[in-house]
C-alpha positions as CSV (number, residue, x, y, z in Angstrom):
1,M,88.3,98.6,104.7
2,P,88.4,102.3,105.8
3,R,86.2,104.4,103.5
4,W,86.5,108.0,102.5
5,S,82.7,108.3,102.7
6,N,82.8,107.5,106.4
7,P,83.7,110.8,108.2
8,Q,85.6,109.1,111.1
9,E,87.5,106.8,108.8
10,A,88.2,109.7,106.4
11,A,89.8,111.7,109.2
12,V,92.3,108.9,109.7
13,L,93.0,108.5,106.0
14,K,93.4,112.3,105.6
15,R,96.1,112.3,108.3
16,F,97.9,109.5,106.5
17,W,97.8,111.3,103.2
18,D,98.6,114.8,104.6
19,V,101.6,115.8,102.4
20,T,102.6,118.9,104.6
21,K,102.7,117.0,107.8
22,T,104.2,113.7,106.6
23,L,106.6,115.0,103.9
24,G,107.4,118.5,105.1
25,A,108.5,120.9,102.3
26,S,111.1,121.1,99.6
27,P,114.1,121.2,99.3
28,Y,114.7,117.5,100.0
29,T,118.3,116.4,100.3
30,S,120.2,113.2,100.3
31,N,119.7,113.0,104.1
32,D,116.0,112.6,103.5
33,V,116.3,109.6,101.2
34,P,115.9,106.9,104.0
35,A,112.8,108.5,105.5
36,L,111.2,109.1,102.1
37,L,111.7,105.5,101.1
38,T,110.1,104.3,104.3
39,I,107.1,106.7,103.8
40,A,106.8,105.5,100.2
41,D,106.8,101.8,101.3
42,R,104.0,102.5,103.8
43,A,102.0,104.5,101.3
44,G,102.4,101.9,98.6
45,A,101.2,99.2,101.0
46,L,98.0,101.1,101.7
47,Y,97.5,101.7,98.0
48,K,97.8,98.0,97.3
49,T,95.4,97.2,100.1
50,Y,92.6,98.8,98.2
51,L,93.8,97.9,94.7
52,L,94.4,94.2,95.5
53,F,91.5,93.7,97.9
54,S,89.7,90.4,97.6
55,P,86.7,89.4,99.7
56,Q,87.7,85.8,99.6
57,A,91.0,84.5,100.9
58,G,93.1,83.1,98.1
59,A,91.0,84.5,95.3
60,L,92.6,86.7,92.7
61,P,91.8,90.4,93.2
62,D,89.5,92.2,90.6
63,T,91.6,95.3,90.2
64,A,89.2,96.9,87.7
65,S,86.3,96.5,90.1
66,N,88.4,97.7,93.1
67,T,89.5,100.8,91.2
68,A,85.9,101.7,90.6
69,K,84.6,100.8,94.0
70,Y,87.4,102.3,96.0
71,Q,88.1,105.2,93.6
72,D,88.0,107.8,96.4
73,E,90.7,106.0,98.3
74,I,92.8,104.9,95.4
75,S,92.8,108.3,93.7
76,R,94.1,109.9,96.9
77,A,96.6,107.1,97.4
78,V,98.0,107.5,93.9
79,A,98.1,111.3,94.3
80,Y,100.0,111.0,97.5
81,L,102.5,108.5,96.0
82,L,103.2,110.8,93.1
83,R,104.1,113.5,95.5
84,I,106.3,111.2,97.5
85,Q,108.1,110.1,94.4
86,S,108.6,113.7,93.4
87,A,110.2,114.3,96.8
88,E,112.3,111.2,96.4
89,L,113.6,112.3,93.0
90,E,114.7,115.7,94.5
91,A,116.5,114.0,97.3
92,M,118.1,111.4,95.0
93,T,119.2,114.2,92.7
94,D,121.0,115.8,95.6
95,F,122.6,112.4,96.4
96,V,123.9,111.9,92.9
97,K,125.3,115.4,92.7
98,S,127.3,114.9,95.9
99,L,128.4,111.4,95.2
100,P,132.0,110.9,93.8
101,A,131.9,109.5,90.3
102,A,133.9,106.5,91.4
103,E,131.3,105.5,93.9
104,M,128.5,105.3,91.4
105,N,128.6,101.5,91.1
106,A,126.4,99.0,89.3
107,A,124.2,98.4,92.3
108,R,123.4,102.1,92.7
109,R,122.7,102.5,89.0
110,A,120.3,99.5,89.2
111,G,118.5,101.0,92.2
112,L,118.0,104.4,90.5
113,K,116.7,102.6,87.4
114,Q,114.2,100.8,89.6
115,V,113.1,104.1,91.0
116,H,112.4,105.3,87.5
117,L,110.5,102.2,86.6
118,G,108.3,102.6,89.7
119,I,107.6,106.2,88.9
120,N,106.7,105.5,85.3
121,E,104.3,102.8,86.5
122,M,102.6,105.1,88.9
123,I,102.2,107.8,86.3
124,T,100.7,105.2,84.0
125,S,98.3,104.1,86.7
126,A,97.2,107.7,87.2
127,I,96.6,108.2,83.5
128,L,94.6,105.0,83.2
129,M,92.4,106.1,86.1
130,I,91.9,109.5,84.5
131,R,90.8,107.9,81.3
132,S,88.2,105.9,83.0
133,P,84.7,107.2,82.2
134,G,83.5,106.1,85.6
135,L,85.9,108.3,87.5
136,Q,84.2,111.1,89.4
137,T,85.2,114.6,88.5
138,A,86.6,115.4,91.9
139,N,88.9,112.3,91.8
140,R,90.0,113.2,88.3
141,D,90.9,116.6,89.6
142,I,92.9,115.1,92.4
143,L,95.0,113.0,90.1
144,L,95.6,115.8,87.6
145,A,96.7,118.2,90.3
146,A,99.2,115.7,91.7
147,L,100.6,115.0,88.2
148,Q,100.8,118.8,87.5
149,D,102.6,119.4,90.8
150,S,105.1,116.7,90.2
151,A,105.6,116.8,86.5
152,N,108.5,119.2,86.1
153,L,110.8,117.3,88.5
154,M,109.7,113.9,87.3
155,A,110.2,114.9,83.7
156,A,113.7,116.3,84.2
157,S,114.6,113.1,86.0
158,T,113.2,110.8,83.3
159,P,115.2,109.5,80.3
160,K,114.0,111.2,77.1
161,A,112.9,108.0,75.5
162,D,110.6,107.2,78.4
163,R,109.3,110.8,78.4
164,M,108.0,110.4,74.8
165,A,106.1,107.2,75.8
166,L,104.5,109.1,78.7
167,V,103.6,112.1,76.4
168,A,101.8,109.6,74.1
169,Q,99.8,108.3,77.1
170,I,98.9,111.8,78.2
171,D,97.6,112.5,74.6
172,T,95.0,109.8,75.0
173,I,93.3,111.5,77.9
174,I,93.2,115.1,76.7
175,P,90.2,114.9,74.4
176,A,87.9,113.6,77.2
177,L,88.8,116.3,79.7
178,D,86.7,119.4,80.4
179,D,87.8,123.0,80.0
180,Q,89.1,123.2,83.6
181,Q,91.0,119.9,83.4
182,R,92.5,120.1,80.0
183,P,95.0,122.9,80.9
184,K,96.4,120.7,83.7
185,A,97.0,117.8,81.4
186,L,98.6,120.1,78.8
187,A,100.9,121.4,81.5
188,V,101.9,117.9,82.4
189,K,102.5,117.1,78.7
190,A,104.6,120.2,78.3
191,A,106.7,119.3,81.2
192,F,107.5,115.9,79.7
193,E,108.4,117.5,76.4
194,Q,111.0,119.7,78.0
195,S,114.7,119.2,77.2
196,A,116.0,119.7,80.8
197,C,117.9,116.7,82.1
198,S,118.8,116.4,85.8
199,P,121.7,114.3,87.0
200,L,119.4,111.3,87.4
201,C,118.3,111.6,83.8
202,A,121.8,112.0,82.5
203,L,123.0,109.1,84.6
204,D,120.3,106.8,83.2
205,E,121.2,107.8,79.6
206,Q,124.8,107.0,80.0
């Protein structure tokens, strides 16, 4: 398993998780959706490699132990996935805006709902990691920064009922954060409390 603590292996992982070189920059449009989905699949596979690692073939993975042991790698993998998902939402919003209403069929609606589910799961994973008392400060900062960077777009794309559930989760981590970390979490909370609703949000609430 490549480790962040090994300089040579870290150099390879750093290139893999380099947002600027792999994702480019906003704005992302409907034309970017296929490429972003491919990048997300690869990033998700690497994340699961660490999370679901088992030293014995056929044995069930100890995800709690893996999250602690590989926290450097998993924190960066989650942060990268959050940023990919934010880019996907921007591109998909552009897709929905340009799609004739008659072409928004059941299959497309189901696909968009699946995207929302995956994003909610990743946000929840990040929050659970941040809550862990064993998480190093540097890794907590990485996760909070990724959440803060992605929060406004993710919140505007999320149905309001789901937002309130995420706000409740964020409330659970705020008391344990230090003075530098707390404002980041509060900014994420504020984003999910906003009333803005993108075409993706509106579509999911119909």
